[in-house]
C-alpha positions as CSV (number, residue, x, y, z in Angstrom):
1,M,118.9,40.5,59.7
2,K,118.3,40.6,55.9
3,G,119.2,37.0,55.7
4,N,116.3,36.0,58.0
5,I,113.7,37.6,55.7
6,K,111.4,35.1,54.1
7,R,109.2,35.5,51.0
8,I,106.0,33.6,50.3
9,K,103.1,33.8,47.9
10,I,99.8,33.3,49.6
11,H,96.6,32.5,47.6
12,I,93.6,34.3,48.9
13,G,89.9,33.5,48.3
14,G,86.9,35.8,48.7
15,M,88.3,39.0,47.2
16,T,85.5,40.7,45.2
17,C,87.1,43.9,44.0
18,A,90.1,46.2,44.1
19,S,89.1,47.5,47.5
20,C,89.6,44.1,49.0
21,Q,93.2,44.1,47.6
22,N,93.9,47.5,49.1
23,K,92.4,46.5,52.5
24,I,94.5,43.3,52.8
25,E,97.6,45.0,51.6
26,R,97.3,47.9,54.1
27,K,96.7,45.5,57.0
28,L,99.7,43.3,56.2
29,R,102.0,46.3,55.7
30,N,101.1,47.6,59.2
31,A,101.8,44.2,60.8
32,A,104.9,44.0,62.9
33,G,107.5,41.8,61.2
34,V,106.1,42.2,57.7
35,T,108.7,44.1,55.6
36,E,106.9,44.1,52.3
37,A,103.4,43.1,51.1
38,K,102.0,43.2,47.6
39,V,98.4,42.0,47.0
40,S,97.0,41.3,43.6
41,Y,93.2,41.1,43.2
42,S,93.6,40.0,39.5
43,D,95.8,36.9,40.5
44,G,94.2,36.4,43.9
45,T,97.6,36.3,45.6
46,A,99.7,38.2,48.2
47,D,103.5,38.3,47.9
48,V,104.7,38.8,51.5
49,A,108.2,39.3,52.8
50,Y,108.5,38.9,56.6
51,D,110.8,38.2,59.5
52,P,110.0,34.8,61.0
53,E,111.6,35.8,64.3
54,I,108.9,38.5,64.8
55,I,105.8,37.1,63.0
56,S,105.0,33.6,61.8
57,L,103.3,32.5,58.6
58,K,100.4,31.3,60.7
59,D,100.0,34.8,62.2
60,I,100.0,36.3,58.7
61,N,97.3,33.9,57.6
62,E,95.2,34.8,60.7
63,I,95.5,38.5,59.8
64,I,94.0,37.8,56.4
65,E,91.3,35.5,57.7
66,K,90.2,38.0,60.4
67,L,89.4,40.3,57.5
68,D,86.9,37.7,56.3
69,Y,89.0,36.3,53.5
70,T,90.2,32.7,53.0
71,V,93.8,31.5,52.8
72,L,93.9,28.8,50.1
73,S,96.4,25.9,50.2
74,G,97.1,22.8,48.2
75,N,94.3,21.9,45.7
76,K,92.1,24.6,46.9
77,K,94.1,27.1,44.8
78,R,92.7,25.6,41.6
79,E,89.5,24.2,43.0
80,H,86.4,24.9,41.0
81,N,82.9,23.8,41.8
82,T,81.5,23.2,38.3
83,G,78.0,22.5,39.7
84,R,78.0,25.9,41.6
85,V,79.1,27.8,38.5
86,I,76.4,26.1,36.3
87,G,73.8,26.7,39.0
88,I,74.6,30.4,39.4
89,L,74.6,30.9,35.6
90,L,71.2,29.2,35.3
91,I,69.8,31.4,38.1
92,I,71.1,34.6,36.4
93,I,69.7,33.6,33.0
94,S,66.3,32.6,34.4
95,L,66.0,35.7,36.5
96,Y,67.0,37.9,33.6
97,M,64.4,36.3,31.3
98,L,61.7,36.4,33.9
99,L,62.3,40.1,34.7
100,Q,62.7,40.9,31.0
101,Q,59.4,39.2,30.0
102,S,57.5,40.8,32.9
103,G,58.8,44.3,31.8
104,I,60.3,45.0,35.2
105,L,63.8,45.5,33.8
106,N,62.4,48.3,31.6
107,L,61.7,50.2,34.8
108,L,64.8,49.2,36.8
109,V,67.4,50.2,34.2
110,P,67.8,53.9,33.3
111,S,68.4,55.1,29.8
112,Q,68.7,58.6,28.5
113,L,68.7,60.5,31.7
114,A,68.3,63.9,30.1
115,D,64.7,63.0,29.5
116,S,62.6,64.4,32.3
117,K,59.9,61.7,31.9
118,M,62.2,58.7,32.4
119,G,61.1,58.2,36.0
120,Y,64.0,59.1,38.3
121,G,62.5,57.1,41.1
122,M,63.9,54.0,39.4
123,L,67.4,55.2,40.0
124,F,66.7,55.0,43.7
125,V,65.6,51.4,43.3
126,I,68.9,50.6,41.5
127,G,70.8,52.1,44.4
128,L,68.8,50.0,46.8
129,I,69.6,46.8,45.0
130,T,73.2,47.5,44.3
131,S,73.8,48.6,47.9
132,I,74.0,44.9,48.8
133,H,77.4,45.2,47.0
134,C,78.2,48.3,49.1
135,I,77.7,46.2,52.3
136,A,80.1,43.6,51.0
137,M,82.7,46.0,49.9
138,C,82.3,49.0,52.3
139,G,80.7,47.3,55.2
140,G,83.8,47.4,57.5
141,I,84.4,51.0,56.6
142,N,80.8,51.9,57.2
143,L,80.6,50.1,60.5
144,S,83.8,51.8,61.8
145,Q,82.2,55.1,61.1
146,C,78.8,54.2,62.6
147,I,80.2,53.2,66.0
148,P,80.5,56.2,68.5
149,R,84.1,57.0,69.5
150,G,85.5,55.6,72.7
151,D,86.2,59.0,74.1
152,V,82.6,60.1,74.1
153,T,81.4,61.2,77.5
154,E,78.3,60.0,79.2
155,D,76.6,63.4,78.6
156,E,77.4,63.2,74.9
157,K,75.9,59.8,74.5
158,S,72.6,61.2,73.3
159,R,70.5,59.8,70.6
160,F,72.1,62.1,68.0
161,S,75.7,61.4,69.2
162,T,75.0,57.7,68.6
163,F,73.4,58.2,65.2
164,G,75.7,61.2,64.2
165,P,78.7,59.3,62.9
166,A,76.6,57.1,60.6
167,F,74.7,60.2,59.4
168,L,77.9,62.2,58.7
169,Y,79.5,59.2,56.9
170,N,76.6,58.7,54.6
171,F,76.0,62.4,54.1
172,G,79.6,62.6,52.9
173,R,78.9,59.8,50.4
174,V,75.8,61.5,49.1
175,I,77.6,64.8,48.6
176,S,80.6,63.0,46.9
177,Y,78.3,61.1,44.5
178,T,76.3,64.1,43.6
179,V,79.3,66.4,42.9
180,I,80.9,63.7,40.7
181,G,77.6,63.3,38.9
182,F,77.5,67.0,38.2
183,L,81.1,67.0,36.9
184,L,80.5,64.0,34.7
185,G,77.3,65.5,33.3
186,F,79.3,68.6,32.5
187,V,81.9,66.6,30.6
188,G,79.1,64.9,28.7
189,L,77.7,68.3,27.8
190,L,81.1,69.3,26.4
191,L,81.3,66.1,24.4
192,G,77.9,66.8,23.0
193,G,79.0,70.1,21.7
194,G,77.6,72.2,24.5
195,T,74.0,71.9,23.3
196,D,70.9,71.2,25.4
197,A,70.4,68.0,23.4
198,G,73.4,66.5,25.2
199,L,75.2,63.4,23.8
200,P,74.1,61.9,20.5
201,T,71.8,58.9,21.0
202,M,74.3,56.5,19.6
203,L,77.0,57.6,21.9
204,Q,74.6,57.4,24.9
205,G,73.9,53.8,23.8
206,I,77.6,53.0,23.6
207,L,78.3,54.4,27.0
208,K,75.4,52.4,28.4
209,L,76.9,49.3,26.8
210,A,80.1,50.0,28.6
211,A,78.2,50.5,31.9
212,G,76.4,47.2,31.4
213,I,79.7,45.4,30.7
214,F,81.3,46.9,33.9
215,M,78.3,45.8,36.0
216,V,78.3,42.2,34.6
217,I,82.1,41.9,35.2
218,T,81.7,43.3,38.7
219,G,78.9,40.9,39.6
220,I,80.7,37.9,38.2
221,N,83.9,38.8,40.1
222,M,81.8,39.2,43.3
223,L,80.6,35.7,42.7
224,G,84.2,34.5,42.1
225,I,83.1,32.0,39.4
226,F,85.5,33.1,36.6
227,P,88.8,34.3,38.2
228,W,90.3,35.3,34.9
229,L,87.7,38.1,34.6
230,R,89.3,39.9,37.5
231,R,91.9,41.3,35.0
232,L,89.1,43.1,33.2
233,Q,87.7,44.8,36.3
234,P,87.7,48.6,35.8
235,R,89.7,50.3,38.4
236,M,91.4,53.6,39.1
237,P,95.2,54.0,39.0
238,E,96.8,52.0,41.9
239,T,98.8,54.9,43.3
240,F,95.7,57.1,43.4
241,A,93.6,54.4,45.0
242,R,96.3,53.7,47.6
243,K,96.5,57.4,48.5
244,I,92.7,57.6,49.0
245,G,92.8,54.5,51.1
246,M,95.5,56.0,53.3
247,Q,93.6,59.2,53.8
248,K,90.5,57.3,54.8
249,S,92.4,55.2,57.3
250,K,94.0,58.3,58.8
251,S,90.9,60.4,59.0
252,K,88.9,60.3,62.2
253,S,86.0,62.3,60.6
254,P,83.1,60.2,59.3
255,L,82.2,63.0,56.9
256,V,85.7,63.1,55.3
257,V,85.7,59.3,55.0
258,G,82.3,59.5,53.3
259,L,83.5,62.2,50.9
260,L,86.5,60.0,49.9
261,N,84.2,57.0,49.5
262,G,82.8,58.5,46.2
263,L,86.3,58.0,44.7
264,M,86.6,54.3,45.7
265,P,86.8,51.7,42.9
266,C,83.3,50.3,42.9
267,G,81.8,48.5,39.9
268,P,78.1,49.6,40.3
269,L,79.2,53.1,41.2
270,Q,81.4,53.4,38.2
271,S,78.6,52.1,36.0
272,M,76.3,54.8,37.3
273,Q,79.0,57.4,36.7
274,I,79.1,56.3,33.1
275,V,75.3,56.8,32.9
276,A,75.7,60.2,34.4
277,L,78.3,61.0,31.7
278,A,75.8,59.8,29.1
279,S,73.2,62.3,30.3
280,G,75.2,65.1,28.8
281,N,73.7,67.5,31.4
282,P,75.5,68.5,34.7
283,F,72.2,69.0,36.6
284,T,70.8,65.7,35.3
285,G,74.0,63.9,36.1
286,A,74.0,65.3,39.6
287,L,70.3,64.4,40.1
288,S,70.9,60.8,38.8
289,M,73.8,60.2,41.2
290,L,72.0,61.9,44.1
291,L,69.0,59.5,43.7
292,F,71.3,56.5,43.2
293,S,73.2,57.4,46.5
294,L,69.9,57.9,48.4
295,G,68.9,54.4,47.3
296,T,72.0,53.0,49.0
297,L,71.1,54.7,52.4
298,P,68.5,52.3,53.9
299,L,71.0,49.4,54.0
300,M,74.0,51.5,54.8
301,L,72.4,53.4,57.6
302,G,71.0,50.3,59.2
303,L,74.3,48.4,58.9
304,G,75.8,49.9,62.1
305,T,73.1,48.4,64.3
306,I,72.5,45.1,62.6
307,V,75.9,43.9,61.2
308,S,77.0,42.6,64.6
309,A,74.0,40.3,64.6
310,L,74.8,38.8,61.2
311,G,77.1,35.8,61.0
312,K,79.6,35.3,58.2
313,K,77.4,32.7,56.5
314,F,74.5,35.1,56.3
315,T,76.7,37.9,55.0
316,R,78.0,35.6,52.2
317,K,74.5,34.7,51.2
318,V,73.6,38.4,51.0
319,M,76.7,38.9,48.9
320,V,75.7,36.2,46.4
321,V,72.1,37.6,46.1
322,G,73.6,41.1,45.5
323,A,76.1,39.8,43.0
324,V,73.4,38.0,41.0
325,L,71.2,41.2,40.9
326,V,74.2,43.3,39.8
327,V,74.8,40.8,36.9
328,V,71.1,40.9,35.9
329,L,70.9,44.7,35.9
330,G,74.2,44.7,33.9
331,L,72.7,42.4,31.3
332,A,69.6,44.6,31.0
333,M,71.8,47.7,30.7
334,F,73.9,46.0,28.1
335,S,70.9,44.9,26.0
336,Q,69.3,48.3,26.1
337,G,72.6,50.0,25.2
338,G,72.8,47.8,22.2
339,S,69.4,48.7,21.0
340,L,69.9,52.4,21.8
341,S,73.2,52.5,19.9
342,G,71.8,50.6,17.0
343,L,74.5,47.9,17.2
344,F,72.1,45.1,18.1
345,Q,69.0,46.3,16.5
346,S,69.2,44.4,13.3
347,G,69.7,41.2,15.1
348,I,66.8,41.7,17.5
349,A,64.0,43.3,15.4
350,S,61.9,41.1,13.2
351,N,61.1,41.7,9.5
352,V,57.7,42.9,8.6
353,V,55.7,42.3,5.4
354,S,52.7,44.5,5.7
355,G,50.4,46.9,4.1
356,S,48.9,47.8,7.5
357,S,49.4,46.8,11.0
358,S,48.2,46.5,14.6
359,G,48.5,50.2,15.0
360,G,45.4,51.0,13.0
361,E,47.1,52.7,10.0
362,N,45.6,53.9,6.8
363,I,47.6,55.5,3.9
364,Q,46.6,58.1,1.4
365,V,48.6,60.2,-1.1
366,V,47.7,63.9,-0.7
367,D,49.4,66.6,-2.8
368,G,52.3,64.3,-3.6
369,E,52.8,63.3,0.1
370,Q,52.1,60.0,1.7
371,V,49.9,60.6,4.8
372,V,50.0,57.7,7.2
373,N,47.7,57.6,10.2
374,S,48.5,55.5,13.3
375,T,47.2,55.2,16.8
376,L,49.7,54.8,19.7
377,S,49.2,52.1,22.3
378,S,51.0,52.0,25.7
379,G,52.9,48.7,25.1
380,Q,53.8,48.7,21.4
381,Y,54.7,50.9,18.4
382,P,52.8,50.6,15.1
383,N,54.3,49.0,12.0
384,I,53.7,50.9,8.8
385,T,54.3,50.5,5.1
386,V,55.3,53.4,2.8
387,Q,56.7,53.9,-0.7
388,A,60.3,54.9,-1.5
389,G,61.0,58.3,-3.0
390,I,57.8,60.0,-1.8
391,P,57.7,62.3,1.2
392,V,55.9,60.8,4.2
393,K,53.8,62.6,6.7
394,W,53.2,60.1,9.6
395,V,50.4,61.3,11.9
396,I,50.5,59.4,15.2
397,D,47.4,59.9,17.4
398,A,48.4,59.3,21.1
399,P,45.2,58.9,23.2
400,K,45.1,60.1,26.8
401,G,47.0,57.5,28.9
402,S,48.8,55.9,26.0
403,I,52.1,57.7,26.7
404,N,54.4,56.4,29.5
405,G,58.0,56.5,30.6
406,C,59.1,54.0,28.0
407,N,57.3,54.9,24.8
408,N,57.4,58.7,25.2
409,K,60.4,59.2,22.9
410,M,60.6,57.5,19.5
411,I,64.0,57.1,17.8
412,I,64.2,56.3,14.0
413,R,68.0,56.2,13.6
414,D,68.0,55.7,9.8
415,F,66.3,59.2,9.4
416,G,68.0,60.9,12.3
417,I,64.7,61.3,14.1
418,E,64.2,61.6,17.9
419,C,60.5,62.5,18.5
420,S,59.1,63.2,21.9
421,L,55.5,62.1,21.8
422,K,52.7,64.1,23.4
423,T,49.0,63.4,24.0
424,G,47.1,64.2,20.8
425,K,48.4,64.4,17.2
426,N,52.1,63.9,16.6
427,V,53.6,64.4,13.1
428,I,56.8,62.8,11.9
429,E,58.0,63.7,8.4
430,F,60.7,62.0,6.3
431,T,61.4,60.7,2.8
432,P,62.5,57.1,2.4
433,T,65.0,56.5,-0.4
434,E,65.5,52.7,-0.3
435,T,63.2,49.7,0.0
436,G,63.5,47.3,2.9
437,N,62.7,47.3,6.6
438,I,63.7,50.2,8.9
439,R,63.7,49.3,12.6
440,Y,63.0,51.9,15.1
441,S,62.6,51.9,18.9
442,C,61.8,53.8,22.0
443,W,64.6,55.8,23.7
444,M,65.0,52.9,26.2
445,G,65.5,50.5,23.3
446,M,62.9,48.1,24.6
447,I,59.7,48.9,22.5
448,R,60.4,48.4,18.8
449,G,58.5,48.9,15.5
450,N,59.2,48.6,11.8
451,I,58.7,50.7,8.7
452,T,58.5,48.7,5.5
453,V,59.5,50.7,2.5
454,T,58.1,49.3,-0.8
455,E,59.2,50.3,-4.4
456,S,58.6,53.7,-5.7
457,G,55.4,54.1,-7.7
458,S,53.2,51.5,-6.0
459,T,49.6,52.6,-5.5
460,P,48.3,53.9,-2.2
461,D,46.5,50.7,-1.4
462,T,49.8,48.9,-1.7
463,S,48.8,46.9,-4.8
464,V,51.4,46.4,-7.5
465,N,52.1,49.3,-9.9
466,S,50.2,48.6,-13.1
467,D,52.3,51.1,-15.0
468,S,55.5,49.1,-14.7
469,T,57.7,49.5,-17.8
470,T,57.7,45.8,-18.3
471,G,54.7,43.7,-17.2
472,P,54.8,40.5,-15.3
473,A,55.5,37.2,-17.2
474,P,53.8,33.9,-16.5
475,A,55.9,31.7,-14.3
476,G,54.3,28.4,-15.3
477,Y,54.5,27.2,-11.7
478,T,51.7,25.3,-10.0
479,I,51.5,25.9,-6.3
480,P,51.5,22.6,-4.5
481,T,48.4,22.0,-2.4
482,D,49.1,18.6,-0.8
483,T,49.5,20.2,2.7
484,V,48.1,23.3,4.3
485,A,49.4,25.4,7.2
486,A,46.7,27.0,9.3
487,A,47.6,29.8,11.8
488,V,47.1,29.1,15.5
489,K,45.9,31.9,17.9
490,S,48.3,33.0,20.6
491,T,49.3,36.2,22.5
492,D,52.2,38.5,22.0
493,E,54.6,40.0,24.7
494,Q,52.0,42.6,25.7
495,G,49.3,39.9,26.1
496,L,47.4,41.0,22.9
497,E,45.8,38.3,20.8
498,M,47.6,37.3,17.6
499,Q,48.1,34.3,15.4
500,E,51.2,32.2,14.4
501,V,52.0,30.0,11.5
502,T,55.3,28.3,10.4
503,I,56.4,27.0,7.0
504,E,59.8,25.9,5.6
505,L,61.8,26.8,2.5
506,T,63.9,23.9,1.2
507,D,65.6,23.1,-2.2
508,T,62.3,21.7,-3.3
509,G,60.1,24.7,-2.5
510,F,57.9,26.0,0.3
511,S,56.3,23.5,2.6
512,P,53.5,23.8,3.2
513,A,53.0,26.2,0.3
514,V,49.4,27.1,1.3
515,V,48.9,29.2,4.4
516,I,45.6,30.1,6.0
517,V,45.3,33.1,8.3
518,Q,42.4,35.0,9.9
519,A,41.6,38.5,8.6
520,N,42.3,41.6,10.8
521,L,44.4,39.8,13.4
522,E,48.2,40.3,13.5
523,V,50.2,37.3,12.1
524,K,53.6,36.1,13.1
525,W,54.7,34.2,10.0
526,N,57.8,32.2,10.7
527,I,59.7,31.0,7.6
528,V,62.4,28.5,8.4
529,N,65.1,28.8,5.7
530,K,66.6,25.3,5.1
531,S,67.7,26.0,1.6
532,S,71.3,25.0,0.6
533,K,71.6,28.6,-0.7
534,A,70.7,30.1,2.7
535,G,74.3,31.2,3.3
536,E,74.5,33.0,0.0
537,G,71.4,35.0,0.5
538,V,67.8,34.1,-0.2
539,Q,64.9,36.5,-0.6
540,L,61.1,36.4,-0.2
541,L,59.1,38.4,-2.7
542,V,55.5,39.5,-2.0
543,P,54.3,41.4,-5.2
544,T,50.9,42.4,-3.7
545,Y,52.8,44.5,-1.2
546,G,55.8,45.2,-3.4
547,S,57.9,43.8,-0.6
548,Q,61.3,42.1,-0.8
549,V,62.6,40.5,2.4
550,D,66.0,38.9,3.0
551,L,65.7,35.4,4.6
552,L,68.5,34.4,6.9
553,E,69.4,30.8,7.5
554,G,67.1,29.3,10.1
555,E,64.0,31.0,11.5
556,N,62.8,34.3,10.0
557,P,59.8,35.8,11.9
558,L,57.7,38.1,9.7
559,Y,54.8,40.1,11.0
560,F,51.8,41.4,9.0
561,Y,48.2,42.4,9.4
562,P,46.1,40.4,6.8
563,D,43.4,42.0,4.8
564,V,43.6,40.4,1.3
565,S,45.0,37.0,0.0
566,F,48.3,37.1,-1.8
567,D,51.0,34.9,-3.4
568,F,54.7,34.9,-2.6
569,S,57.8,33.4,-4.0
570,D,61.5,33.1,-3.5
571,G,63.9,35.7,-5.0
572,E,64.5,33.6,-8.1
573,S,60.8,33.1,-8.8
574,A,61.5,29.3,-8.7
575,F,59.0,28.4,-6.0
576,Y,55.7,29.9,-5.0
577,G,53.2,29.8,-2.2
578,Y,49.8,31.3,-1.4
579,V,48.4,33.0,1.7
580,K,44.6,32.7,2.0
581,V,42.9,35.3,4.3
582,V,39.6,34.0,5.8
583,D,37.1,35.4,8.3
584,D,37.3,32.4,10.5
585,I,39.9,29.7,10.3
586,S,37.7,27.2,12.2
587,T,35.1,27.3,9.4
588,A,37.5,27.6,6.5
589,D,36.7,25.4,3.4
590,I,40.0,23.6,3.0
591,P,39.2,21.9,-0.3
592,A,38.1,25.1,-1.9
593,I,41.2,26.9,-0.6
594,K,43.4,24.2,-2.1
595,A,41.6,24.5,-5.4
596,E,42.0,28.3,-5.4
597,A,45.7,28.1,-4.7
598,G,46.3,25.3,-7.3
599,Q,44.6,27.4,-10.0
600,F,46.4,30.6,-9.1
601,E,48.4,32.1,-12.0
602,T,51.9,32.6,-10.7
603,L,53.8,35.4,-12.3
604,I,57.4,36.6,-12.6
605,W,57.4,40.3,-11.7
606,P,60.0,42.8,-13.1
607,P,62.8,43.9,-10.7
608,D,61.4,47.5,-10.5
609,T,58.4,46.0,-8.6
610,F,60.6,45.5,-5.6
611,I,63.4,48.1,-6.0
612,A,63.6,51.7,-4.6
613,A,64.9,55.1,-5.6
614,D,67.5,62.3,-0.5
615,S,65.8,62.4,2.7
616,G,64.7,65.2,5.0
617,A,63.1,64.3,8.3
618,S,61.3,66.1,11.0
619,C,59.1,65.6,14.0
620,H,56.5,68.0,15.5
């Protein structure tokens, strides 16, 4: 008999996760005549040994296709629809950018779950969206538990007996998810040292990065556009997964099957489990998973009554929609995790050259302490300028209605500050030790601001320190006035009015070298660095504000709130330019401005004009 056993490798299309692998493998092994079956989700294949006298290859293929998978043959094994791949990627990118710009992703993707103000209702929405994946992966299981048993008597066919199996199955899932969330939150608490603060913010961000990566990989694998990514799909040990699958198939209790469902290998579920871990609180982890599981109920409860009416074509379309949404949510989670961990912040945040900003700041030195006053707005954080080496007392006034689920916690990683804002006066204290730009963000990593630190010893009004040990020397450079760049009004991401202007830096200087901006309106000043020394490091010096900014190769967006005119130069004081602040650009006297810039005395300022000088920080 052994000599009659044949072996064949079958290529299978349509597998979206490890559960598909287990389902096909279990079905094949239970088929009469199949002596051995090994299915690989990573490779998209099934190695089958069978007795052709009992079962034919055609019968084996039919078993696979009845499970709603495709048996590939010939060129179909390597077939790739490039147009489909490009189209799906364009849809994902466009949808992500649209939701990101609209601010919807800020609400849909959870961040530090230990914060009671984060809006837990959004976790329900995530469960609702990702439950489309649940239908694709767990639909057959769910349907089998939602249909009443054949041995039910006529008297038992009441409304509850019809609905009961579906209720028990999903009730089991909710219990399982919630308990796992509690256990993971407890593990997070232990990792955080057992304190109420939970996990450190950076670790939370890293975990969120991992959750985002898992969701993106899951979504792409559901779409089947990059088969090689299947090898990176997170999954539980194969032996453990097989045992759970066997227990589920043997159990006749919908409640038990639902309980075991929480242990299934599921990308979105595992991503949310990582977020529960990041909460660092067992009760928060349990609540987050509870709300996520409740979000999956509407589609899962309705599946038993509507799935029979849905054709395979419609189901596949639903699958594609769900997969795209899973990828988009994963990208958002990845982006926010990067900001929260600080890994991407330097590449996202813009530089700032400013003595004040759109937050309504004013600075005074009182008893040797810099007192900075700002006003919080609902959609943005203030940018401030302070001096190095002098303690800072930053008073942020939060008017009623200005605090929301996004901006309620401010994180300044460089000073180790996590400040939960409240309506009224909020005080943040720290001592900056180095000049430069310090990026900070909200706890979700979406709203960002900048703290510009100038050199120690500059006067409170941000003018240059007149007591510098060595005074400035004449540069002998005449600012070119052949062309002028006037700022153009636009709006920022929050829809607030601002102005934009662009100049270039080349090996021959700034072009245009004269810039005109309107007073008291935030400026986005974009300097395009085309210098041959761009790769070696080029700096922009603004002595009026004592500011020194590194210019990267290409575009460098700088933001400031203009109040006085000022000159600027490159780090070597080889080239200069002039920013003229006027009340109204439309009525600006261009010839007079050119004459003023051309006659401006350019100076070479000593290094200590732009250089800084331990730091305690607090928030209350």
